[in-house]
Backbone as numpy.savetxt, mean C-alpha at the origin, in Angstrom:
# Nx Ny Nz CAx CAy CAz Cx Cy Cz
13.39 -8.64 0.37 12.04 -8.44 1.17 10.99 -9.64 0.99
11.00 -10.22 1.04 9.07 -11.11 0.71 8.36 -9.97 0.91
7.31 -11.54 0.47 6.03 -10.53 0.03 5.15 -10.12 1.69
5.59 -11.30 2.85 5.30 -11.27 3.52 5.51 -9.50 4.81
6.77 -9.65 4.55 7.28 -8.11 5.28 6.60 -7.18 4.87
6.71 -7.01 3.31 6.26 -5.75 3.00 4.42 -5.97 2.88
4.38 -6.69 3.04 2.20 -7.00 3.99 3.27 -5.90 5.00
3.64 -6.65 6.17 3.88 -6.50 7.22 3.74 -5.03 7.63
5.10 -3.94 6.59 5.42 -3.27 6.92 3.59 -2.09 6.25
2.95 -2.60 5.10 1.71 -1.60 5.16 0.59 -1.87 5.71
0.23 -3.20 6.58 -0.10 -2.70 7.63 0.26 -1.52 8.35
1.12 -1.35 9.12 1.25 -0.32 9.99 1.30 1.14 8.82
1.70 0.96 8.12 1.42 2.43 7.44 -0.41 3.17 7.63
-0.50 1.58 7.02 -2.97 1.72 6.87 -3.36 2.18 8.98
-2.49 1.36 8.68 -2.84 1.18 10.54 -2.74 3.07 11.07
-2.45 3.90 10.47 -1.24 4.34 11.31 -2.45 6.02 10.81
-1.96 5.69 9.23 -3.21 6.66 8.44 -4.11 6.58 9.01
-5.10 5.74 8.83 -6.34 4.93 8.64 -6.64 5.55 10.20
-5.79 4.80 11.01 -6.18 5.23 12.69 -7.35 4.49 12.38
-7.82 3.21 12.27 -8.52 2.09 12.58 -8.00 0.90 12.59
-8.52 -0.87 13.14 -7.79 -1.29 12.25 -8.92 -2.60 11.60
-10.24 -2.00 10.95 -11.08 -2.57 11.17 -11.15 -3.68 9.59
-10.25 -4.03 9.22 -10.54 -4.29 8.19 -8.09 -5.88 8.04
-9.03 -6.80 7.47 -8.42 -7.69 6.90 -7.85 -7.79 5.65
-6.63 -7.88 6.59 -4.97 -7.70 5.70 -4.95 -9.34 4.53
-6.53 -9.02 3.06 -5.76 -9.61 1.78 -5.59 -9.61 0.80
-5.13 -9.78 -0.52 -4.85 -9.11 -1.20 -5.80 -8.73 -2.75
-7.10 -8.74 -1.67 -8.01 -9.12 -2.27 -8.30 -6.75 -1.74
-8.25 -6.40 -0.63 -8.52 -5.55 -0.41 -8.08 -3.99 -1.22
-9.83 -3.53 -1.07 -8.65 -2.77 -2.00 -9.76 -1.29 -0.59
-9.61 0.08 -1.76 -10.02 1.03 -0.82 -11.23 1.14 -0.72
-12.17 0.66 -1.19 -13.38 1.00 -1.16 -14.07 -0.32 0.30
-13.11 -1.01 0.58 -13.56 -2.01 1.69 -13.65 -1.87 2.89
-12.74 -0.44 2.88 -12.00 0.12 4.29 -12.85 1.38 4.48
-13.65 1.83 5.50 -13.61 3.58 6.61 -12.76 3.85 6.16
-13.15 5.55 5.79 -11.97 6.38 6.15 -10.66 6.42 4.77
-11.05 5.39 3.89 -9.85 5.01 3.22 -10.16 5.98 2.10
-10.04 7.16 1.40 -10.26 7.71 0.52 -9.07 8.22 -0.64
-9.22 9.11 -1.44 -8.91 9.40 -2.11 -7.47 10.64 -2.01
-7.10 11.54 -0.17 -6.94 12.21 -0.10 -6.43 10.97 0.91
-6.61 10.45 1.42 -5.45 9.42 2.37 -5.23 8.64 1.81
-5.55 8.55 0.45 -5.03 6.95 -0.06 -3.33 7.76 -0.69
-3.35 8.97 -1.13 -2.44 9.92 -1.22 -0.95 9.68 -0.45
-1.63 9.51 0.81 -0.72 10.33 2.74 -0.48 8.64 2.25
-1.09 7.14 1.97 -1.23 5.91 2.02 0.49 5.45 1.74
0.40 6.00 0.27 1.18 5.62 -1.27 2.71 6.99 -0.79
2.51 8.04 0.01 3.47 8.54 0.50 4.35 8.56 1.40
3.61 7.95 1.90 4.15 6.85 3.26 4.69 5.72 2.57
3.93 5.00 1.58 5.23 3.61 1.43 6.09 4.25 0.26
6.19 5.36 -0.83 7.46 5.41 -0.70 8.28 5.45 -0.41
8.13 6.24 1.06 9.31 6.72 2.09 9.72 5.95 3.37
9.32 4.82 2.80 9.34 3.82 3.97 9.77 2.75 2.89
9.01 2.38 1.81 10.87 2.02 0.84 11.65 2.19 0.14
11.48 3.91 0.26 12.94 4.51 -0.34 12.39 4.39 -1.93
11.35 4.20 -2.71 10.98 3.90 -3.31 10.22 5.42 -4.31
10.02 5.98 -5.62 8.97 6.40 -6.65 7.76 5.49 -7.92
6.63 5.72 -7.22 5.95 5.42 -7.55 5.76 6.52 -8.79
5.04 6.11 -10.23 4.44 6.73 -11.56 3.29 6.58 -11.44
2.64 7.90 -11.89 1.57 7.29 -12.02 0.71 7.03 -13.10
0.83 6.18 -13.97 0.93 5.02 -15.22 0.83 3.97 -13.64
1.84 3.36 -12.91 1.43 2.64 -12.06 0.84 2.91 -10.82
0.53 3.49 -10.71 -0.57 4.09 -9.53 -2.32 3.98 -10.32
-2.10 4.02 -11.71 -3.07 3.67 -11.60 -4.28 2.84 -12.52
-2.58 2.34 -12.44 -2.96 0.02 -12.26 -3.14 -0.51 -11.21
-3.52 0.50 -10.27 -3.28 -0.94 -9.50 -4.65 -1.38 -8.63
-5.63 -1.91 -7.99 -6.33 -2.47 -8.02 -7.12 -2.64 -6.94
-6.52 -3.29 -6.20 -5.92 -3.67 -4.60 -4.91 -3.97 -4.13
-4.63 -4.67 -2.96 -3.75 -4.29 -1.39 -2.78 -5.94 -2.16
-3.13 -6.52 -2.98 -1.78 -7.23 -3.41 -1.07 -7.30 -4.79
-1.12 -5.68 -5.61 -1.34 -5.49 -6.48 -0.09 -4.72 -6.10
-0.51 -4.14 -5.02 0.41 -2.93 -4.51 1.71 -3.32 -3.71
1.36 -4.44 -3.16 2.53 -5.60 -3.02 3.51 -5.87 -3.84
3.12 -6.80 -4.57 3.36 -6.49 -6.00 4.27 -5.92 -6.67
3.38 -4.59 -6.80 4.65 -3.67 -7.09 5.65 -2.75 -5.99
5.62 -2.91 -5.18 6.40 -2.72 -4.62 7.78 -3.47 -3.79
7.05 -4.20 -4.28 8.36 -6.25 -4.39 9.17 -5.81 -5.50
8.48 -5.26 -6.52 9.18 -4.91 -8.27 10.09 -3.64 -8.14
10.41 -3.00 -7.02 10.78 -1.88 -7.03 11.60 -1.77 -6.11
11.44 -2.41 -5.23 12.91 -2.81 -4.29 13.75 -4.13 -5.15
13.29 -5.13 -6.20 13.41 -6.31 -6.82 14.89 -4.80 -7.76
14.18 -3.86 -9.00 15.43 -2.51 -9.00 16.08 -2.10 -8.92
16.58 -1.61 -7.53 16.84 -1.36 -6.98 18.50 -2.21 -6.69
């Protein structure tokens, strides 16, 4: 699966969890840029991503994430490990 496909699937999760689309899907996007993306919704987003892609993240990996681009790269790497 390429980055564009991963990004589109994550977009669907963000739309579902945040219940709005007042953000642009750019690699630099972070929680602080999006209304309603707080620590609780962040965990919902991560859980949905793990479920959809069939992957599991380690806390250490999640702590290193700075933005959407990092998240996409992490998902891509996990899928390549399968």
